[in-house]
C-alpha positions as CSV (number, residue, x, y, z in Angstrom):
1,M,60.4,131.2,-16.0
2,N,61.5,134.7,-17.2
3,K,63.6,133.1,-19.9
4,T,60.9,130.8,-21.1
5,I,58.2,133.4,-21.2
6,K,60.3,135.3,-23.7
7,T,58.3,138.5,-23.4
8,A,60.5,140.6,-25.6
9,L,63.0,139.6,-28.2
10,S,65.4,141.6,-30.3
11,L,67.3,140.1,-33.2
12,L,70.8,141.7,-33.2
13,C,71.7,141.2,-36.8
14,S,70.9,144.1,-39.2
15,A,68.9,143.9,-42.4
16,A,72.1,144.3,-44.3
17,A,73.6,141.3,-42.7
18,V,70.7,139.0,-43.7
19,V,69.8,140.1,-47.2
20,S,71.7,137.0,-48.5
21,F,69.5,134.6,-46.6
22,G,68.4,132.1,-49.2
23,G,69.4,128.8,-50.7
24,C,68.3,125.4,-49.5
25,G,68.0,125.2,-45.7
26,G,65.9,122.8,-43.8
27,S,66.2,119.1,-43.5
28,A,66.3,116.5,-46.2
29,S,64.8,113.0,-46.7
30,S,67.0,110.2,-45.5
31,G,68.1,107.4,-47.8
32,S,65.6,105.1,-46.1
33,G,62.6,107.3,-47.3
34,T,62.1,108.9,-43.9
35,T,61.3,112.6,-43.9
36,E,63.2,114.4,-41.2
37,L,62.1,117.8,-39.9
38,K,64.2,119.8,-37.5
39,F,62.1,121.5,-34.9
40,Q,63.7,124.2,-32.7
41,T,62.5,125.6,-29.4
42,W,64.0,128.2,-27.1
43,N,65.1,127.2,-23.6
44,L,62.3,124.6,-23.2
45,K,64.3,121.3,-22.9
46,N,64.1,120.8,-19.1
47,E,62.4,118.9,-16.4
48,K,59.2,120.8,-16.8
49,F,58.7,120.7,-20.6
50,T,60.8,117.8,-22.0
51,G,58.0,115.2,-21.5
52,Y,55.5,117.5,-23.1
53,F,57.5,117.9,-26.3
54,Q,58.5,114.2,-26.4
55,N,54.8,113.2,-26.3
56,L,53.9,115.9,-28.8
57,I,56.5,114.7,-31.3
58,K,55.6,111.0,-30.8
59,Q,52.0,111.8,-31.5
60,F,52.8,113.8,-34.7
61,E,55.1,111.0,-36.0
62,K,52.3,108.5,-35.3
63,E,49.9,110.5,-37.3
64,N,52.4,111.0,-40.1
65,K,54.1,107.8,-41.0
66,G,57.6,108.1,-42.4
67,V,58.2,111.5,-40.7
68,H,60.9,111.9,-38.0
69,I,61.1,115.0,-35.9
70,K,64.5,116.1,-34.6
71,W,63.9,118.3,-31.7
72,V,66.6,120.9,-31.0
73,D,66.4,123.3,-28.0
74,Q,68.7,126.3,-27.9
75,P,69.6,128.0,-24.6
76,A,68.2,131.5,-23.9
77,D,71.5,133.2,-24.1
78,N,72.3,134.5,-27.6
79,Y,69.3,132.8,-29.1
80,E,68.8,135.7,-31.5
81,D,72.4,135.5,-32.6
82,K,72.0,131.8,-33.3
83,L,69.0,132.5,-35.5
84,S,71.0,135.1,-37.3
85,S,74.0,132.8,-37.9
86,D,71.8,129.9,-38.9
87,A,69.9,132.0,-41.4
88,A,73.1,133.4,-42.9
89,A,74.4,129.9,-43.3
90,N,71.2,128.7,-44.9
91,S,70.8,126.2,-42.0
92,L,67.6,127.4,-40.2
93,P,65.6,124.5,-38.8
94,D,62.4,123.7,-40.6
95,V,60.1,124.8,-37.8
96,I,61.3,127.5,-35.3
97,D,60.0,129.0,-32.0
98,M,60.5,132.8,-31.9
99,G,58.9,136.1,-31.2
100,P,57.7,138.8,-33.7
101,E,60.8,140.9,-33.5
102,P,63.4,138.4,-34.8
103,A,60.7,137.0,-37.1
104,Y,60.2,140.4,-38.7
105,T,63.9,140.6,-39.5
106,L,64.1,137.1,-40.9
107,A,60.9,137.7,-42.9
108,S,62.2,140.9,-44.4
109,A,65.2,138.8,-45.6
110,G,63.0,136.2,-47.2
111,A,63.9,133.5,-44.7
112,L,60.4,132.7,-43.3
113,L,57.4,131.3,-45.0
114,N,54.4,133.6,-45.6
115,I,51.7,131.4,-44.0
116,A,48.9,133.7,-45.1
117,K,49.8,132.9,-48.7
118,E,50.3,129.2,-48.2
119,D,47.2,128.7,-46.0
120,P,44.8,131.6,-46.2
121,K,42.3,129.9,-43.9
122,A,44.8,129.6,-41.0
123,K,43.8,132.9,-39.6
124,D,40.3,131.6,-38.7
125,R,41.9,129.4,-36.0
126,Y,43.6,132.2,-34.0
127,L,42.6,135.3,-32.1
128,D,42.5,138.3,-34.3
129,A,45.0,140.3,-32.2
130,A,47.5,137.4,-32.2
131,W,47.1,136.9,-36.0
132,Q,47.6,140.6,-36.7
133,A,50.8,140.7,-34.5
134,A,52.2,137.9,-36.7
135,T,51.3,139.8,-39.8
136,F,54.0,142.1,-41.1
137,K,54.2,144.9,-43.5
138,G,56.9,147.6,-44.0
139,P,59.5,149.0,-46.4
140,H,61.5,145.7,-46.7
141,V,58.9,142.9,-46.3
142,E,56.1,141.5,-48.4
143,E,52.9,141.9,-46.5
144,G,52.0,138.6,-45.0
145,T,51.8,136.5,-41.9
146,Y,55.1,134.9,-41.0
147,G,54.3,132.7,-38.1
148,L,51.5,130.9,-36.4
149,P,50.5,132.4,-33.0
150,W,51.5,130.0,-30.2
151,Y,51.1,131.5,-26.8
152,L,50.4,134.8,-25.2
153,N,51.5,136.4,-22.0
154,T,50.1,139.3,-20.0
155,G,49.5,140.1,-16.4
156,P,47.6,142.1,-13.9
157,T,48.6,145.2,-11.9
158,F,49.5,144.8,-8.2
159,Y,49.3,147.6,-5.7
160,N,50.3,148.2,-2.1
161,K,47.1,149.3,-0.2
162,A,48.9,150.5,2.9
163,L,51.3,152.6,0.9
164,L,48.5,154.2,-1.2
165,D,46.5,155.0,2.0
166,E,49.6,156.5,3.6
167,C,50.2,158.7,0.6
168,G,46.8,160.3,0.4
169,L,45.1,158.0,-2.1
170,D,42.1,155.7,-1.6
171,S,43.2,152.1,-1.9
172,S,39.6,151.1,-2.6
173,K,39.5,153.2,-5.7
174,V,42.6,152.3,-7.7
175,P,43.0,153.7,-11.2
176,K,41.7,151.9,-14.2
177,T,43.2,154.1,-16.8
178,Q,46.5,155.8,-17.4
179,D,44.9,159.2,-17.1
180,E,43.6,158.3,-13.6
181,L,47.1,157.1,-12.6
182,F,48.6,160.4,-13.8
183,A,46.0,162.3,-11.7
184,D,46.9,160.2,-8.6
185,A,50.5,161.0,-9.1
186,Q,49.8,164.7,-8.3
187,I,48.4,163.6,-4.9
188,F,51.0,160.9,-4.3
189,G,54.1,162.9,-5.2
190,P,53.6,165.9,-2.8
191,K,52.7,163.6,0.0
192,C,55.3,160.9,-0.4
193,G,57.7,162.1,-3.1
194,G,61.3,161.1,-2.4
195,K,60.2,158.4,0.0
196,Y,58.2,156.2,-2.2
197,A,57.5,155.7,-5.9
198,L,54.1,155.5,-7.4
199,T,55.2,153.3,-10.3
200,T,58.2,152.6,-12.4
201,G,59.6,155.7,-14.0
202,L,59.8,155.3,-17.8
203,P,57.1,154.4,-20.3
204,S,57.6,151.7,-22.9
205,I,56.4,151.8,-26.5
206,Q,53.6,149.4,-25.4
207,D,52.5,152.1,-22.9
208,F,52.2,154.6,-25.8
209,G,50.0,152.1,-27.6
210,M,47.8,151.5,-24.5
211,Y,47.4,155.2,-24.2
212,G,46.0,155.4,-27.7
213,V,49.0,156.9,-29.5
214,P,49.3,155.9,-33.1
215,L,52.7,154.1,-33.3
216,M,53.1,153.7,-37.0
217,N,51.4,154.8,-40.2
218,K,49.0,152.5,-42.0
219,D,51.7,151.1,-44.3
220,H,54.1,150.6,-41.4
221,T,56.7,152.5,-43.3
222,K,57.1,155.3,-40.7
223,F,56.8,155.7,-36.9
224,T,54.3,158.3,-35.9
225,F,54.2,158.4,-32.1
226,N,55.5,162.0,-32.1
227,D,52.0,163.3,-32.7
228,P,50.2,165.6,-30.3
229,K,48.8,162.6,-28.3
230,G,52.3,161.2,-27.9
231,V,53.7,164.5,-26.8
232,A,50.9,164.8,-24.2
233,F,51.7,161.3,-23.0
234,V,55.3,162.1,-22.4
235,Q,54.3,165.4,-20.7
236,H,52.3,163.4,-18.2
237,Y,55.5,161.6,-17.3
238,V,57.4,164.9,-17.0
239,D,54.7,166.1,-14.6
240,M,54.9,162.9,-12.6
241,Y,58.7,163.3,-12.3
242,K,58.3,166.9,-11.2
243,A,55.8,165.9,-8.6
244,E,58.4,163.3,-7.4
245,A,56.0,160.4,-8.0
246,F,59.2,158.5,-8.9
247,T,62.9,159.1,-8.4
248,D,66.0,159.6,-10.4
249,E,66.8,156.0,-9.7
250,M,63.7,155.0,-11.6
251,L,65.0,156.6,-14.7
252,N,67.4,153.7,-15.1
253,T,65.0,151.0,-13.9
254,S,64.0,147.8,-15.5
255,S,61.2,145.4,-14.8
256,S,63.4,143.4,-12.4
257,V,64.4,146.5,-10.5
258,G,60.7,147.6,-10.4
259,S,59.8,144.2,-8.9
260,K,62.5,144.6,-6.2
261,S,61.2,148.1,-5.4
262,F,57.7,146.8,-5.1
263,N,58.8,143.9,-3.0
264,S,60.7,146.2,-0.7
265,G,57.5,148.2,0.0
266,S,58.8,151.4,-1.6
267,Q,56.7,151.3,-4.8
268,A,52.9,151.4,-5.0
269,F,52.1,149.9,-8.4
270,L,53.7,147.0,-10.3
271,N,52.7,145.6,-13.7
272,G,53.4,141.9,-13.0
273,S,52.4,138.4,-14.0
274,L,50.6,135.7,-12.2
275,Y,54.0,134.4,-11.2
276,S,54.4,137.5,-9.1
277,I,51.7,136.4,-6.6
278,E,53.6,133.5,-5.2
279,D,57.0,135.3,-5.5
280,I,55.7,138.3,-3.4
281,K,53.9,135.9,-1.0
282,K,57.2,134.0,-0.4
283,N,59.8,136.8,-0.6
284,A,57.8,139.9,0.6
285,P,55.2,138.7,3.1
286,N,54.8,142.1,4.6
287,V,53.9,143.6,1.2
288,Y,51.7,140.6,0.3
289,E,49.6,141.2,3.5
290,H,48.6,144.6,2.1
291,M,48.6,143.7,-1.6
292,G,45.7,144.3,-4.0
293,I,45.2,143.2,-7.6
294,T,43.6,144.9,-10.5
295,S,43.5,144.8,-14.3
296,M,46.3,146.3,-16.3
297,V,46.0,150.1,-16.2
298,A,45.3,151.2,-19.8
299,N,43.3,153.9,-21.6
300,T,42.6,151.5,-24.5
301,H,43.4,147.8,-24.7
302,P,45.8,146.0,-22.4
303,N,49.1,144.8,-23.8
304,M,50.1,141.2,-24.5
305,M,53.3,139.5,-25.7
306,L,53.2,136.9,-28.4
307,E,55.4,133.8,-29.1
308,M,55.1,132.2,-32.6
309,I,55.9,129.0,-34.4
310,T,57.5,129.9,-37.8
311,V,58.5,127.9,-40.9
312,N,61.7,128.2,-42.8
313,A,60.9,129.5,-46.2
314,N,63.5,127.3,-47.8
315,T,62.6,124.0,-46.1
316,K,62.6,121.0,-48.4
317,H,59.4,119.8,-46.9
318,K,57.2,122.8,-46.8
319,D,53.8,121.1,-46.5
320,M,55.0,118.8,-43.7
321,A,56.7,121.6,-41.9
322,L,53.6,123.8,-42.1
323,K,51.6,120.8,-40.9
324,L,53.9,120.4,-37.8
325,A,53.6,124.2,-37.1
326,K,49.8,123.9,-37.1
327,F,49.9,120.8,-35.0
328,V,52.1,122.5,-32.3
329,T,49.7,125.5,-32.2
330,N,46.3,123.7,-32.4
331,S,43.9,124.3,-29.6
332,K,44.4,121.0,-27.9
333,N,48.2,121.2,-27.8
334,Q,48.2,124.9,-26.9
335,L,45.9,124.2,-23.9
336,T,48.2,121.4,-22.7
337,F,51.3,123.5,-23.0
338,D,49.7,126.7,-21.5
339,K,48.5,124.8,-18.4
340,K,52.0,123.5,-17.8
341,A,53.7,126.8,-18.6
342,N,51.2,129.3,-17.0
343,V,50.9,131.2,-20.2
344,F,47.8,131.9,-22.3
345,P,46.4,130.5,-25.6
346,S,46.3,132.4,-28.9
347,S,43.8,130.0,-30.6
348,K,40.2,131.0,-30.7
349,G,38.0,129.9,-27.9
350,T,40.7,128.2,-25.9
351,I,40.8,131.0,-23.3
352,D,37.2,130.0,-22.3
353,D,38.5,126.7,-20.9
354,P,37.6,126.3,-17.1
355,F,41.4,126.3,-16.3
356,F,41.6,130.0,-17.2
357,N,38.3,130.9,-15.5
358,P,38.5,129.4,-12.0
359,S,35.9,130.0,-9.3
360,G,37.0,131.4,-5.9
361,D,38.0,134.6,-4.4
362,D,41.7,133.9,-3.6
363,M,44.2,136.2,-5.4
364,N,45.3,133.5,-7.8
365,A,41.8,132.8,-9.0
366,V,40.9,136.5,-9.2
367,G,44.1,137.2,-11.1
368,M,43.6,134.3,-13.6
369,R,40.1,135.6,-14.4
370,M,41.5,139.1,-14.9
371,V,44.2,137.9,-17.2
372,A,41.7,135.7,-19.2
373,K,39.6,138.9,-19.8
374,Q,42.8,140.7,-20.9
375,V,43.6,138.0,-23.4
376,R,40.1,138.4,-24.9
377,E,40.5,142.2,-25.1
378,G,44.2,142.7,-25.4
379,R,46.5,143.8,-28.2
380,I,50.2,143.2,-29.0
381,W,51.2,146.8,-29.0
382,G,54.9,146.8,-29.7
383,P,55.7,147.0,-33.4
384,P,58.4,144.4,-34.3
385,Q,60.1,147.1,-36.3
386,F,60.8,149.0,-33.0
387,T,64.0,147.0,-32.5
388,V,65.7,149.5,-34.8
389,V,65.3,152.2,-32.1
390,G,67.6,150.6,-29.6
391,N,68.6,152.7,-26.6
392,R,67.7,156.0,-28.3
393,F,64.1,155.7,-27.0
394,R,65.1,155.5,-23.4
395,E,67.8,158.1,-23.7
396,Q,65.5,160.7,-25.1
397,I,62.6,160.1,-22.7
398,V,65.1,160.5,-19.8
399,L,66.3,163.8,-21.3
400,A,62.7,165.0,-21.6
401,L,61.9,164.1,-17.9
402,Q,65.1,166.0,-16.8
403,G,64.0,169.1,-18.8
404,K,67.0,169.0,-21.1
405,V,64.7,168.7,-24.2
406,T,60.9,169.2,-24.6
407,P,58.7,166.1,-25.0
408,K,58.1,167.1,-28.6
409,Q,61.9,167.4,-29.3
410,A,62.5,164.0,-27.6
411,L,59.9,162.2,-29.7
412,D,60.9,164.0,-32.9
413,N,64.5,162.8,-32.2
414,I,63.4,159.2,-31.6
415,V,61.1,159.1,-34.6
416,E,63.7,160.7,-37.0
417,Y,66.3,158.2,-35.9
418,A,63.9,155.3,-36.1
419,N,62.5,156.2,-39.5
420,G,66.1,156.6,-40.8
421,R,66.9,153.1,-39.6
422,L,63.8,151.7,-41.2
423,K,65.0,152.9,-44.6
């Protein structure tokens, strides 16, 4: 399911490559008077989801006589490239599934419909955090909302009780905040440094947001995470590295590598998803035996990822395309899809459904209730503009941890580069 969750997207085309996106696009009416809309999803035509979308389309066509939906599903590989080439060729589908990052690039080129302008009341149907994440502003985009929130994903934090107890920590008092985790690192490192890792080694931009670092200015024209709070945040990671709370190997880690490390019993904390429970139970039973679960560790609001349904700005059937986008993302259809996909709704009130609030004390039920609470309280922290940073972010953070630059120099270098790219 990693491909279908689509937790982070990055459109590979540059703004310069897409400034010519315009023209007609979309689908036309057939000679028989039938209105045809092209609806594109990402890696969802399979045994698990095909029936859902077939029924969804059938119902929409039934409610809208004379409308025919052509469902196209693109594979996960090179999906962003496909969006880019379709937009450049003025052949984007009428209604498209994508994340905020590629949506921002397409919106800045005028290729996506500003839904806030077309339907100002639409925001009342969605969680504020989700709506704000679909709302873009910046140096190259008209401020507006360029997609309807579809589904959210977030997850709890897992921990290895036996490993924590072995390394001088109290597994009954796990950290709730990032500051508490940093304090634990100073106990864990001297006791078990070099043998085990407390957590994965590098922060993400979302981690900065959860710590309370201001990521961008009010107008979203500049990155600002090189302020004193951002510097202090990176310094905490420097201190953890010096205390050997994670290893050099962790400097090149990814979420998949972090999962393997946790499953092997050599990492104490893992930010996972509800899928992780059954995976660890099946593939790492010795770890599962000693595993605990807690809410995402954050100083502020927990992080979420968002998937959206967008509308081609140049569709020939704007009203019907927008109607389809609202149909796909209404509460009833979100709930049906979310139950099938094990993701979470972005429409207001839907997270209160009993499905997301099960009774019971087993780990799956406890985890589901935790995640439901996170959806109510969470934020989508990663700015879609952050894709301009590329590998520079990771490279500079690694240099800071290795003592080759100061945390302030690292963040100044990243921000200077990122702001230059924004321009």
